[in-house]
N, C-alpha and C positions, 0 to 999 in steps of 0.2 A: 534736417527735418525728413522724416520718413514719408515717402509718397504713398498715397492710397492706391491699391491695385484696382484695375478696371472692374469694379463691381463684381470681381470674381467670386466673392462670397455669396452672391445671388445666383451663381451658376453652379450646376452640379459638376462633379468631376468629369462625367461623360461629356457634358457640354463644353467644358474647357478643353478637353482632348479634341473635340470636334473642331473648335476654333483653331487649334494648333495644326491639325491635319489639313484643313482648308487653306490655311496660310502657306503651308508647304506646297499645296497644289497650285497656288498662284504663281509659283516660280519654277516648277519642275519641268523637265523635258517631257512633252506629252507622248512621245514615242518610246520612252523607256519604261521598264517594268515598275519603277518607283511610283509612277502615276497610279497604277492599278492598286498598289499597296496603300497609298494614301486614301484612295477612294474607299477601299475595303475597310480601313480603320475608321474612316469618318462615318460610314453608313451602317457598319455592323451587320445585323441580320437583314437589313434592307438591300444590301449590296447584290447586284445582279452580275453573275459570272459572264464575262464577254470574251474570254480567251486571253492568252498571254500577248498576242500580237494584234494590234489595232490596225486594220487595213480596209481598203475598199470592198474586198470580197466578203468580209464579215459584217461590214457596216457601211453599205453603199452611200448613205446620206451623211456619214461622218457624225452621226448623232448617237453619242454614248448614252445608253439608257439610264446610267447612274447620274448623269449631270442634272436632269430635271429634278430628281429627288434631292440632290445636294442643294440646288438653287432655292427650293422651297424652304429648307431649313436655314440656309444662309440668310435669306431675306429676313426671316423672323429673328434670328439671333443677332443680326446686325442692328436691327431696330432696338433690340433689348440692350445691347452694348452701348448704343448711342444715348439711350435714355439714362443708363447708369452713369455715363460720363457727365451728362448735364446735371446729375444729382451730386456726384462726388467732387467734381471740378478739379480733381487731381489724378495723376496717372504716372506710374513708373516708366522708365525708358523701355524696359523689356516688354511691358504690356502695351505701350504705345506702338511699338514696332509690330507686335502681334495684331493689334487692331488695324493698323495701316494695311498690312498684308491681306488681312481678312476682307477689308472693304475694297481693296484693289480687285480681289477675286470677284466680289459682288458686282462691282461696276462693269468689269469686262463681260460677265455673263448677262448682265442686264441689257447691254447694248450689242451683244455679239451678232444677232440677226441683222441689225442695221449696218454694222461693219461688213458683214457678209454681202449685203446688197451693194455696198460701194465697191467691194472687190469684184463682184460679178459684172457690174455695169461700168466700172472704170472711174477714174478721178481726173477727168480732163480739167484744163485751166478754167473752163467756163462753169464747172459744176460747183455749186455751193452745198456744203454739208450742213443742212439746217439743224439736224438733231444735236449738234454740238452745244446749242443753247441749253437743252435739257440735261445733257451730260455735265456741263459746267455747274448747273444748279445742284445736281446730285453730288458732285464733287464737293461743293461748298457746304452742303447740308451735313455731310459726314465728316469733313475734315476741318472746316473753319468754325470751330466752337470757341466762343470767347473764353480767354484765360487758359486755354489748353494748347500745347504744342503737339499737333497731330499730323500736320501736313507732311506727305512724303517728300523726298528730295526733289521730285519733279512737280511742276505745276499742272493744272488741268489740261493746258494745251499740249504739253509734251506727252503727258500720259495718254491723251487722245491719239496722238500720232503713233505712240508705241502700241496701243491696242489695235490700230489699223494694220500695223506691220505684223503683229502676231497673227491676226486673222488671215492676212494675205499669205504669210509663210505657211500656215497650216494648210490652206487650200492647195498651194503649189506643191507641197510635199505629199500630202495625203492623196491627192487626185492623180498625180503623175508618177510617183515612185510606188508602183503597185507590187503586190505579192504578199502572201501570208507566211513566208519562211522567216526564220530567225535572221539570216543574212540580209534580207530585204528590210526587216525591222531595224536592224543595226544601221543600215544605210540611211533610213529616214531620220533616226536619232542623230546620226553624224551630220547630216545636212542641217538639221535644226541648230546644232552647235556651231556650224560654220556661219550661221546667220547671227545667233545670239550669244555665242560662247557657252561655256558650261555654267557661268554665273550670271543669271538674268538680272540680278540686282545691280551688279557692277556694270553690266551692259546698259541698263536704263539710266544709271547715274552719269556715265561718261563715255563708255566705249562706243556707243551708237555713233559718235562723231568721228571715230577713228577706224572703223572696220573697212572703209574704202581703201585704206592704205595697205591692207593685208591681201596678199595674193593667194588665191585658192588654186590648188593643183588637183585635178580629178584624174585618177588613173584607173585602168581596168581594161578587160578585153573588148574588142570591137563588138558593138551591138548590145552593150549592157546599160545604155541610158546615161552616158556621161554628159551629153548636152542637156538632158532633163535636169540633172543635178545642177549644172551650171545655170540654167534658167531659173531654177528655184532660188539659188543663192543670189543671183544677180537681180531678179525682179522682186525680191523680198527685202531690199535695202530700206533703211529708215528714210521716210519722206517727211520733212517738217510740215506743220499745219499752221496756217495764219488765222488767228482767232478773229481778227477784224474783218477780213474778207470771207472767212469761213471756207477757204479753199486750201487744198494741198499744193505744195510747191511744184509738183511734177506728176505726170501720169506714168505710173510704173510700166504700163504696157508698151511704151515707146522708148524704153531706156536700155534695151539689151541689143548689143551689136555683135553678131557672130561672124567669124572669119575662119574658113577651113584652109589652113596653111598648106596642106599637102596637095591641094588642087591648083596652086599658083606657082609660077616661076619666082625666083628670088626677087627680081625687079618688081614684079607685080605685088609681091608680099609687102615690100617696102613702100610702094606707092599707096597701096590700100591702107596700110597702117599709119604711115607718117605723112602721106600727101606728097605733092611735088610742085615745083615751079615749072612754068612753061619752058620747054626746051631742055629739061633735065635729062631726058632720054628720048629715043626715037618714038614718036607717037604722042609725046606730052605736048599737046597743042595749046593748053591753057593751064593756069594755076588751078590746083585742086586740093582741097583739104582731105586728110585721111581720117580713119575711124578714131584715132586718138584725139584728134582735134574736134571732131564732130560730137564725141561723147560728152554729155553734160556732167557736172560734178556728181550727180546722183546716179549716173548711168554706169554700165558695165560693158567692157570689151571682152568677148570670149574668143580665145585663141585655141582652136581645135587642132589636134595633131602637132603640138608644140615640139615633139621629139623629132620632127622632120626638118626643122629650120637649120640653115647653114650657120656656121660659127660667126660669120660676119654680121648676120642679122641678130644672132644671140647677143653680140656686144652692144648693139644699138638698143635692144630690148632691155638689157641689163641696166643701161643708163636710165631708161624710163623707170624701172623698178627701184633703182637706188635714189634718183634725184627728182623723178616725176617730170623730167624735161626731155624734149626731143626736137628734131629739126626736120623740116620738109626736105625731100630730095632736091638738090640743086640750090639750096640756100643756106645761110649761116645764122639764121635768126632762131633763137631759142623760144620754144613754145611750151606751155605748161599743160600737162595731162592731169585732170582733176578727178577722173572716175576710178573705177575698180577694175582690176584685171583678173580674169579667171582663165586658166589654161587646162588643157586636157591632152592625154596621150594614151595609146595602148602599148607603147614601147617600154622596155625595161630601161629606165634612165640610168640606173647604176651601171649596167653593162655598157651603155652608150658613153658614160663618163670614162670608164676604163679603156674603152676603145678610142677615146679622143674625139668622139663625135659631138659630145655635149660638154660645155664648159662647166667646171665644178662650181664656180662662183655664180653662174647663171642658175644652176639647179638649186642651190641653197637660197637663192632669192625667190624661186618659184614655190618652194615647199613650206612656206610659213604655215599654211593650213592644208593638210593633205586628206583627201577623201578617196576611198577605193570602192569601186562598184563591183559587186559579186557577179560571177558568171551565172548563167541560167542553170548550168549543171550543179553548181554549188547550192543554189536555191532548192533544186529538186532533190538533191541528196539529203538536205535537211528536212524538207517537207514535200513529199510527192504530190500532195493536194495542190501545191502551188501551180502546177501545170493547168489544172482545171480553172483556177482563179484567173490566171493570165490569159488563157484562151477566151474565157467569158468577157474579160475586159477588152480584148482585141476585137472580138466579134461585135461587141456593143459599139465600138468606135468605127469599125469598118463597114458593118452592114446595117447598123441602126437597131433600135430597141425591139422592133417587131420581129426581126429575123435572128437576133443575137442568140437566143437559146437553141433554136433548131440548128443553126450553123455551128455553134460550139459543140453540140453533140456529134454532128457529122465530122468535124475536124478531129475530135478526140477518138472517134471510132477509126478514122483513117490512120491516125498515129498508132493506135493499139495494134492494128492489123498489118501495117507496113513498116513502121519504124521501131515499134516497141517502146515501152516506158524507160528502157535503159539507154535510148539514143542520147548522145552527149550534147546535142545542139551546139556544134562548134561556132555557129553564127549568133548564138545567144538569142535574146528576145527579138532582135531584128530578123533572125532566121525564122523564129516562130511566127512572126507577123507575116512573112512571105509565105509560110506554109498555110496560114489561114486564108490569105488571098488566093493562092493557087487552088486550094480545095474548093473555095467558093466559086471560082471561075471555071475550073476544069475538072473538079472532083478528084484531083491527083496532086501529089507533090513528090518530086524526086530530088533529094539533096545532092549537091555537087561537092566534090572535094575542093577545099580552098586552093586557088591557083598558087598562092604564096607557098603553101606546103609542098605542092608539086615542084615548083621552081627550086625551092631549097633542097628537096631530095635529089633532083637532077644535078644541081650544082655540087653537092657534096659527093655524089657518085663520081662525077667527072674529076673532082679533086682527090678522090680516093681517101677521104677522111672518115668514112663510116666503117665501124667494125661489122662483122657478119651479124652479130646479135642486134646491133643498132639498126642495121639495114632491114632485118626481118621485122623489128618493131615498127619502124617507120612505114614499111610497105603494108603491113597489116592495118595500120591506122589509115593509110590512104585508101585501101580497098574498102575498109569498113565505112569510111566517109562516103564512098560512092554507092555502096550496097544498101546502107541504111539500117541493116539488122546484123546481129551476130551470126544468125543462121545462114543468111545469104553470103556474108563475107567468108564464113567457114567453107561453104560449098565451092565458092570461086577459088579459094586458096588451097583447098584440099587439106584443111586442118580441122582439128576438133574445135567445137564451138567454145569450149572452156579456154582453149589456148588463145583464140582470138580475143575473148573477153579480157584475159590476163594481159595480153600485149597492149590492148587499147588502154586499159587502166594504167599500165606502166608508162605509156606515152603521156597520158593526162597528168600523171604524177610528176613527170619530168618537166612538163610545161608550167605547172603551178609552182614548182620550186625555182624556176628561173627568174 
């Protein structure tokens, strides 16, 4: 028997195309250009150009002007489709899927503001989410039609939890990974995939239960926001919802445990991670659980500076990654780790492996999901306006809304007159933040050459491993970092400004290729 198509004969070709575009929007990555194209196709002449990169600087409230227009049409077409289904009582598989995707988009946007409120206020164990009742009624109204198989793979409760996760992930990514450059946009899209994978349908069907087993490794230069990425991925994990109690299983705000490994001795790293028994080492006066034990099943342990850990600790962490089992220091009892691990480093791990400082099997357990944060210099090379956007974002956070605009103008003027727009910001966004604070407090900022660069230069000089050309390049880079501008560096070195600029560019190129 041939099934009747969803009343498509009552829709114009344009309306049918609209349904298809909206269905694609229900599952696409909101930070990729495909979202813009689907919106453009769906709205036609009503589409409002918003720019290729969706970010806080262009859209402070995260309110895409095209969404309200889409929602008005979606509401009307959804009612039309439902009425058609009640009349025909039959539907083909392809059209049923199209209808399901379309209604999922409708339901998310109908309740988006309420989910946003839960994200802003938190979902403690005491908080009942009362609007779930209305959501479940709407779910039944569109999907539970007698004689028709229309329900998506997930029930109302699971879909409700997925919608909460989507809204939470959007906020964490959109608000905290800022910048209007293409590298910043790619980073936001990559973080979205770290949470939901590239296939949202598959994620909602089954992968939501397994993403905690995937280790995420965040790499990138110091000061580029690796912990922000880790927090977004860790705090946007799927949290089940209980339809009877109308409560979420866990409050996402208390589920992230960060540990900076470079700040601790090997013994303290082991104690903090694995815990210890009384007497396991000097100073261990009582039994103590570690972060791996404290972390709940829906929680995340963030291991910052993973490239600094010694091989002996790598072996113990490897066991956790492989078997999800660990032991406290001083005891032989296996304990189960049920959360997710995210690691970060600014080190070149491939070089560390070749040098024998990092176990190869450990690395390949870490890099199941790899995210790279771009340097500030990369962002500014792609979009010089990104500096203004970042400065405005920082002044808003540091000085408050009333003073943000005036302080941002003061900071940018200082940068223009003392550092220049070509300054490479070796400390990345973290350095820019300190520049804002210094200008706010003292009206001045003088960058310092990184101590690590000085130490490395001295060490290689003593070892006699630098060629004359390499020595000149490294020294020019060092003086430039202290002087802050090509002009001042050229004056101190007695070189032409163009020579200084070329040597600095050569040094940056070498660093990026390592």
